LOKOLTOR-35040 format. One record per residue (C-alpha): z, y, x; residue in three letters. Coordinates in steps of 0.05 Angstrom, whole numbers, padded with zeros to 5 digits. Example, Ala and Ser with C-alpha at 12.3 -4.5 7.8 and 13.67 -1.06 7.14 Angstrom:
# LOKOLTOR-35040
w v u drenkol
00156 -00090 00246 Ala;
00143 -00021 00273 Ser;
END
This chain:
# LOKOLTOR-35040
w v u drenkol
00349 -00178 00233 Met;
00363 -00224 00296 Ile;
00438 -00247 00324 Thr;
00448 -00278 00380 Arg;
00506 -00281 00432 Glu;
00487 -00257 00501 Ile;
00546 -00260 00551 Arg;
00598 -00261 00507 Gly;
00563 -00197 00463 Leu;
00541 -00211 00396 Arg;
00471 -00176 00387 Val;
00442 -00167 00316 Thr;
00385 -00123 00331 Ala;
00311 -00111 00295 Ala;
00290 -00107 00365 Ala;
00290 -00144 00434 Arg;
00359 -00170 00435 His;
00363 -00185 00515 Asp;
00343 -00117 00537 Ala;
00400 -00085 00487 Ile;
00446 -00131 00507 Ala;
00433 -00113 00591 Glu;
00434 -00039 00568 Ala;
00499 -00054 00537 Tyr;
00535 -00092 00600 Glu;
00503 -00041 00639 Thr;
00513 00032 00607 Trp;
00567 00013 00559 Gly;
00555 00062 00497 Glu;
00504 00113 00533 Asp;
00454 00061 00532 Cys;
00420 00092 00464 Val;
00401 00149 00527 Asp;
00354 00090 00563 His;
00319 00061 00507 Leu;
00262 00070 00481 Asn;
00219 00051 00425 Gly;
00233 00024 00352 Asp;
00310 -00001 00348 Phe;
00355 -00014 00299 Ala;
00427 -00061 00332 Phe;
00489 -00081 00329 Gly;
00533 -00107 00381 Ile;
00603 -00135 00371 Trp;
00632 -00124 00439 Asp;
00694 -00180 00434 Ser;
00727 -00158 00498 Arg;
00750 -00083 00471 Arg;
00750 -00108 00399 Arg;
00698 -00058 00373 Lys;
00623 -00058 00337 Leu;
00568 -00012 00363 Phe;
00500 00002 00323 Cys;
00449 00047 00332 Ala;
00381 00076 00304 Arg;
00317 00100 00339 Asp;
00297 00170 00350 His;
00247 00178 00293 Phe;
00287 00119 00242 Gly;
00228 00075 00242 Val;
00280 00025 00243 Lys;
00317 00021 00185 Pro;
00406 00012 00189 Phe;
00442 00007 00125 Phe;
00519 -00006 00121 Tyr;
00585 -00002 00080 Ala;
00658 -00018 00088 Gln;
00686 -00061 00037 Val;
00754 -00099 00021 Ser;
00769 -00081 00102 Gly;
00694 -00114 00127 Asp;
00633 -00077 00154 Phe;
00577 -00095 00128 Ile;
00500 -00075 00165 Phe;
00446 -00097 00154 Ser;
00369 -00064 00162 Asp;
00354 -00082 00077 Ser;
00395 -00042 00019 Leu;
00381 -00100 -00023 Asn;
00409 -00148 00021 Glu;
00467 -00097 00022 Leu;
00473 -00094 -00043 Arg;
00483 -00188 -00054 Glu;
00546 -00169 -00022 His;
00603 -00175 -00094 Pro;
00644 -00120 -00058 Glu;
00584 -00063 -00058 Val;
00584 -00034 -00131 Ser;
00512 -00014 -00154 Asp;
00547 00049 -00177 Glu;
00495 00110 -00160 Leu;
00498 00165 -00123 Asn;
00477 00226 -00159 Glu;
00479 00275 -00099 Thr;
00414 00235 -00071 Ala;
00395 00231 -00145 Ile;
00385 00306 -00149 Gly;
00361 00312 -00085 Asp;
00293 00266 -00106 Tyr;
00287 00304 -00172 Leu;
00280 00367 -00135 Leu;
00264 00351 -00065 Phe;
00229 00294 -00074 Gly;
00276 00263 -00008 Val;
00342 00252 00002 Asn;
00373 00314 00044 Gln;
00436 00274 00066 Asp;
00408 00225 00115 Leu;
00479 00187 00122 Ser;
00461 00171 00049 Ser;
00422 00134 00003 Thr;
00415 00112 -00078 Thr;
00485 00078 -00078 Phe;
00548 00107 -00071 Arg;
00577 00053 -00035 Asp;
00519 00038 00018 Ile;
00506 00097 00070 His;
00449 00098 00119 Arg;
00453 00117 00195 Leu;
00403 00173 00215 Pro;
00357 00169 00261 Pro;
00379 00189 00336 Ala;
00453 00163 00311 His;
00495 00112 00339 Cys;
00560 00084 00303 Leu;
00624 00049 00327 Thr;
00667 00019 00281 Phe;
00743 -00010 00309 Ala;
00813 -00017 00273 Asn;
00780 00000 00198 Gly;
00744 00065 00226 Ser;
00682 00080 00224 Ile;
00658 00142 00282 Ala;
00593 00164 00278 Val;
00553 00210 00331 Arg;
00488 00240 00345 Arg;
00458 00214 00411 Tyr;
00387 00254 00424 Trp;
00361 00323 00395 Thr;
00292 00335 00404 Pro;
00291 00407 00448 Ser;
00234 00449 00476 Val;
00238 00457 00548 Ser;
00176 00473 00585 Glu;
00190 00438 00635 Glu;
00131 00399 00662 Val;
00076 00443 00701 Arg;
00021 00417 00730 Phe;
-00019 00451 00774 Arg;
-00090 00435 00749 Asp;
-00109 00425 00671 Ala;
-00132 00359 00689 Arg;
-00067 00337 00703 Ser;
-00041 00354 00641 Tyr;
-00094 00311 00601 Val;
-00090 00246 00648 Glu;
-00006 00247 00644 Arg;
-00013 00246 00569 Phe;
-00066 00191 00560 Leu;
-00030 00146 00604 Glu;
00036 00165 00567 Leu;
-00008 00147 00497 Leu;
-00028 00092 00523 Thr;
00037 00064 00547 Glu;
00066 00076 00484 Ala;
-00004 00034 00450 Val;
00014 -00016 00492 Arg;
00084 -00030 00480 Asp;
00064 -00036 00403 Arg;
00012 -00086 00400 Val;
00052 -00146 00432 Gly;
-00006 -00189 00406 Thr;
-00071 -00205 00414 Asp;
-00086 -00172 00351 Arg;
-00078 -00110 00308 Val;
-00098 -00067 00249 Ser;
-00104 00010 00246 Val;
-00093 00046 00184 Leu;
-00151 00085 00206 Met;
-00176 00147 00167 Ser;
-00218 00189 00196 Gly;
-00182 00246 00230 Gly;
-00176 00249 00304 Leu;
-00095 00216 00306 Asp;
-00116 00146 00288 Ser;
-00181 00137 00312 Thr;
-00154 00158 00385 Ser;
-00100 00101 00364 Val;
-00156 00050 00345 Ala;
-00192 00073 00408 Ala;
-00137 00062 00466 Ile;
-00123 -00004 00423 Ala;
-00196 -00018 00431 Cys;
-00191 -00015 00511 Asp;
-00124 -00056 00522 Leu;
-00139 -00114 00486 Ile;
-00212 -00110 00470 Gly;
-00251 -00083 00404 Ala;
-00270 -00155 00373 Asp;
-00194 -00163 00361 Gln;
-00185 -00091 00328 Val;
-00195 -00081 00258 Arg;
-00191 -00022 00214 Ala;
-00166 00005 00146 Cys;
-00189 00066 00114 Thr;
-00177 00097 00044 Val;
-00225 00128 00012 Ala;
-00249 00176 -00037 Tyr;
-00313 00175 -00057 Glu;
-00313 00203 -00132 Lys;
-00240 00236 -00157 Leu;
-00245 00288 -00108 Ile;
-00290 00308 -00043 Ala;
-00266 00269 00020 Asp;
-00294 00263 00078 Glu;
-00254 00202 00113 Glu;
-00296 00144 00094 Gly;
-00353 00184 00143 His;
-00306 00202 00200 Tyr;
-00280 00132 00190 Ser;
-00346 00096 00192 Lys;
-00378 00139 00261 Val;
-00312 00125 00299 Ala;
-00321 00050 00281 Arg;
-00385 00047 00294 Asp;
-00383 00082 00361 His;
-00324 00038 00380 Leu;
-00358 -00023 00360 Gly;
-00301 -00053 00311 Ile;
-00296 -00082 00241 Gln;
-00264 -00041 00173 Gly;
-00246 -00049 00109 Thr;
-00254 00004 00062 Arg;
-00210 00009 00004 Ile;
-00247 00054 -00048 Asn;
-00188 00097 -00069 Ala;
-00220 00110 -00138 Asp;
-00207 00043 -00167 Gly;
-00133 00070 -00163 Tyr;
-00083 00095 -00221 Gly;
-00023 00123 -00223 Leu;
00044 00078 -00215 Phe;
00002 00019 -00198 Glu;
00027 -00036 -00162 Gly;
00086 -00071 -00138 Asp;
00142 -00012 -00149 Leu;
00210 -00050 -00139 Gln;
00229 -00011 -00085 Gln;
00307 -00005 -00057 Pro;
00308 00065 -00074 Glu;
00263 00116 -00123 Pro;
00236 00163 -00076 Phe;
00203 00103 -00041 Leu;
00160 00089 -00102 Ile;
00090 00114 -00083 Ser;
00053 00144 -00151 Leu;
-00018 00119 -00107 Leu;
00020 00054 -00092 Gly;
-00031 00006 -00119 Gly;
-00075 00032 -00062 Gln;
-00018 00037 -00005 Phe;
00001 -00042 -00022 Lys;
-00075 -00056 -00008 Asp;
-00085 -00026 00051 Ser;
-00021 -00060 00087 Leu;
-00050 -00134 00054 Arg;
-00118 -00116 00088 Ala;
-00076 -00094 00141 Cys;
-00031 -00162 00148 Ala;
-00104 -00200 00138 Asp;
-00122 -00174 00207 Gly;
-00056 -00191 00249 Gly;
00020 -00181 00242 Arg;
00014 -00112 00280 Val;
-00010 -00047 00248 Ala;
-00017 00011 00278 Leu;
-00023 00088 00252 Thr;
-00032 00164 00275 Gly;
00034 00190 00250 Trp;
00045 00239 00281 Asp;
-00004 00277 00323 Gly;
00004 00333 00280 Asp;
00080 00353 00282 Ala;
00069 00359 00356 Leu;
-00009 00379 00371 Met;
-00019 00416 00315 Asn;
00001 00491 00283 Asp;
00062 00460 00239 Pro;
00067 00522 00189 Val;
-00005 00500 00149 Pro;
00021 00423 00151 Arg;
00072 00437 00119 Leu;
00037 00473 00061 Arg;
-00008 00419 00052 Ser;
00009 00351 00082 Arg;
00084 00344 00067 Ile;
00077 00384 00003 Lys;
00089 00331 -00042 Arg;
00150 00309 -00009 Ile;
00189 00382 00020 Leu;
00186 00427 -00043 Arg;
00146 00495 -00016 Pro;
00172 00566 -00029 Lys;
00165 00586 -00103 Gln;
00173 00648 -00141 Ile;
00218 00625 -00196 Asp;
00278 00592 -00158 Ser;
00316 00573 -00220 Ser;
00329 00498 -00228 Leu;
00273 00461 -00269 Pro;
00305 00473 -00343 Glu;
00303 00403 -00355 Trp;
00352 00372 -00310 Ile;
00412 00362 -00346 Ala;
00457 00425 -00338 Glu;
00524 00378 -00334 Ser;
00490 00336 -00284 Phe;
00475 00402 -00241 Ala;
00546 00420 -00256 Gln;
00575 00355 -00231 Arg;
00523 00352 -00161 Thr;
00535 00435 -00151 Asn;
00454 00425 -00148 Leu;
00447 00503 -00180 His;
00477 00523 -00101 Glu;
00439 00470 -00063 Arg;
00380 00489 -00098 Trp;
00384 00561 -00093 Gln;
00405 00544 -00015 Ala;
00336 00518 -00005 Ser;
00293 00588 -00015 Phe;
00339 00616 00052 Arg;
00291 00601 00100 His;
00292 00627 00184 Glu;
00240 00649 00205 Pro;
00185 00601 00235 Ile;
00188 00619 00311 Arg;
00136 00586 00355 Thr;
00177 00541 00397 Lys;
00226 00534 00334 Ser;
00172 00506 00283 Ala;
00152 00440 00326 Arg;
00230 00412 00328 Ile;
00233 00436 00257 Arg;
00184 00386 00238 Val;
00212 00327 00274 Leu;
00278 00349 00248 Asn;
00240 00337 00185 Ser;
00282 00298 00125 Lys;
00211 00262 00109 Met;
00209 00216 00172 Trp;
00263 00164 00151 Pro;
00237 00157 00079 Ala;
00168 00151 00113 Ile;
00175 00088 00163 Phe;
00221 00056 00109 Glu;
00170 00058 00058 Gly;
00122 00017 00116 Tyr;
00185 -00032 00137 Asp;
00174 -00104 00125 Ala;
00244 -00108 00079 Ser;
00210 -00055 00039 Val;
00129 -00081 00031 Thr;
00148 -00156 00029 Lys;
00090 -00167 00079 Leu;
00101 -00203 00148 Asp;
00065 -00138 00178 Leu;
00103 -00099 00225 Gln;
00083 -00030 00219 Val;
00086 00014 00278 Arg;
00072 00094 00304 His;
00049 00107 00373 Pro;
00057 00177 00364 Phe;
00127 00163 00349 Met;
00137 00158 00425 Asp;
00193 00188 00466 Leu;
00172 00190 00520 Arg;
00096 00212 00492 Leu;
00149 00267 00447 Val;
00187 00290 00510 Lys;
00121 00311 00541 Phe;
00092 00352 00488 Leu;
00162 00376 00480 Leu;
00159 00399 00556 Ala;
00086 00426 00567 Ile;
00061 00496 00547 Pro;
00055 00502 00472 Arg;
-00018 00536 00490 Thr;
-00066 00515 00500 Pro;
-00044 00438 00490 Trp;
-00009 00430 00427 Cys;
-00051 00478 00392 Val;
-00111 00448 00341 Asn;
-00093 00384 00384 Lys;
-00134 00415 00445 His;
-00092 00358 00487 Ile;
-00116 00301 00446 Leu;
-00188 00322 00435 Arg;
-00198 00324 00521 Glu;
-00164 00269 00533 Ala;
-00214 00231 00483 Met;
-00283 00264 00514 Lys;
-00322 00200 00525 Asn;
-00279 00155 00479 Arg;
-00294 00177 00407 Leu;
-00355 00209 00385 Pro;
-00367 00285 00383 Ala;
-00370 00295 00315 Glu;
-00296 00263 00306 Val;
-00270 00300 00365 Ile;
-00301 00362 00341 Asn;
-00275 00356 00272 Arg;
-00238 00406 00241 Pro;
-00165 00398 00206 Lys;
-00175 00397 00137 Thr;
-00134 00383 00072 Ala;
-00158 00343 00019 Leu;
-00207 00380 -00025 Ala;
-00152 00362 -00089 Gly;
-00090 00338 -00113 Asp;
-00118 00258 -00138 Pro;
-00045 00259 -00171 Ala;
-00068 00319 -00214 Leu;
-00142 00294 -00225 Gln;
-00108 00220 -00251 Leu;
-00061 00256 -00303 Val;
-00117 00296 -00328 Arg;
-00155 00229 -00351 Arg;
-00139 00206 -00418 Ala;
-00125 00133 -00396 Ser;
-00048 00164 -00359 Val;
-00021 00196 -00429 Arg;
00031 00132 -00437 Trp;
00062 00164 -00382 Leu;
00088 00220 -00429 Asp;
00117 00166 -00474 Ser;
00146 00121 -00433 Phe;
00205 00071 -00455 Glu;
00272 00121 -00427 Val;
00330 00078 -00405 Ser;
00381 00098 -00417 Pro;
00420 00116 -00345 Gln;
00355 00170 -00341 Leu;
00403 00214 -00388 Glu;
00453 00221 -00348 Arg;
00404 00270 -00298 Phe;
00346 00293 -00348 Val;
00341 00334 -00414 Asn;
00272 00298 -00438 Leu;
00277 00350 -00494 Asp;
00263 00409 -00441 Arg;
00217 00364 -00411 Arg;
00136 00389 -00397 Arg;
00087 00341 -00417 Leu;
00035 00316 -00365 Leu;
-00027 00341 -00390 Ala;
00019 00414 -00402 Asp;
00029 00417 -00320 Glu;
-00021 00472 -00289 Gln;
00002 00457 -00217 Thr;
00015 00408 -00172 Ser;
00087 00429 -00157 Asp;
00104 00428 -00233 Gly;
00062 00352 -00236 Leu;
00097 00320 -00177 Trp;
00164 00341 -00209 Ala;
00148 00323 -00271 Ser;
00129 00253 -00239 Leu;
00189 00246 -00212 Arg;
00225 00238 -00269 Val;
00186 00176 -00291 Tyr;
00179 00145 -00218 Ala;
00269 00150 -00231 Leu;
00264 00120 -00305 Asn;
00216 00072 -00278 His;
00266 00050 -00222 Trp;
00333 00063 -00263 Leu;
00301 00004 -00308 Thr;
00275 -00048 -00258 Asn;
00319 -00037 -00202 Ser;
00381 -00055 -00228 Gln;
00416 -00093 -00230 Pro;
00416 -00149 -00164 Ile;
00427 -00218 -00159 Ala;
00506 -00218 -00122 Arg;
00512 -00270 -00066 Arg;
00587 -00308 -00071 Thr;
00622 -00307 -00010 Pro;
00607 -00370 00025 Asp;
00538 -00351 00025 Asn;
00558 -00285 00066 Leu;
00581 -00302 00139 Ile;
00527 -00322 00189 Asn;
00476 -00301 00146 Asn;
00433 -00271 00206 Asp;
00385 -00228 00169 Arg;
00435 -00201 00114 Ala;
00503 -00190 00144 Tyr;
00549 -00179 00198 Glu;
00625 -00170 00192 Thr;
00679 -00138 00222 Ser;
00724 -00194 00218 Ile;
00705 -00265 00219 Ala;
END
């Protein structure tokens, strides 16, 4: 984060601090109703003796905080808050349970550590007189208020908004695109080429060749050749499970396929300081039900016939955290209606986990990863136009990309991978070591390893991923604690790490 004094306001922000300070001076706490983009900030209002903080609508920028010894501290890096000598390393067992069962924290206001809290997306916080007040300032809603007389007007307005979203996130003369062979990321690449020129855009594609059937490499090359851009293709076959740098601040950020993820970001960093993604056109322009069953299945547990807890969950741990009831509650779903389905996807618990995983505070790369489709103006527009035909099968995006992308890419049907890469890798003898890992003493608080099946015996992706999370948690417990503490003299005026409520 960056700290700066502006007209009596001390602003700490992972965004443009001048604009934020001016918005606060004009509208006060209602400034969040006038902001667009990716931001996380704190403003110390010396006249009113209060601190005002906010996080962007979709949680692209992280925001963590703690209240210790009368001080309020916050940062965009969880590990930097842990360096404070008053912040405990005591774990939040409820968050651990969420990770083991669901793969992601179900309480977006908490973290894996007892003392450290997370400001959820689209929320703001006020700290005054020793008290913290948090409120949600925006909730996505389907209004269907936008109507045009002709079909072309819908497409033109959509393209105008998507172009603005890409332009605002490029912010430089060179950019990389994490580009699959799908329509979303290739569309972002096409617009970036229009804005800064094809010679300034690089593509990075991760594709399988042998492990599973995968057409991403083919379609991404078709798009690259059409756009005239250079690119890097990473052969995903060359990576195993749990490779790469796994020193992550929370267990759900540990990617089982982290090696290919990190190398793809390094390739992007070689092409500039900004990378763009295609997250997530599916959420707004495609049928969300199949998406939840396929693309997010590793993060959000799908329905199962057996609603009992996995037998390897330690019973004392389950009782301490009320895991039985929370697990049973996850099977009680309201019917998904046409208008509410897209909202449910937007409100998914997965977004902070995904976006925080891309943040520079986690990747340790000089790279800002940005997501043009998660632009407030664009999201509001897509929620306000008729769902049919525009938001079915990405009809509006396909119409907008005519003459910008090759027909082979535009007409490509939405397809998932033909198999589960992790399941295929587990069947290789080279990963049998995962069944005999050195156990962290802390793991026994949460898992009864005598009841855990061998990975080789897991026959379903759901069971496999749940079992792999046990290993990932063990790795995190072994390698992520403790952390070096700062001395009190080094806390104040550390612009990136801390701001305190009393100085």
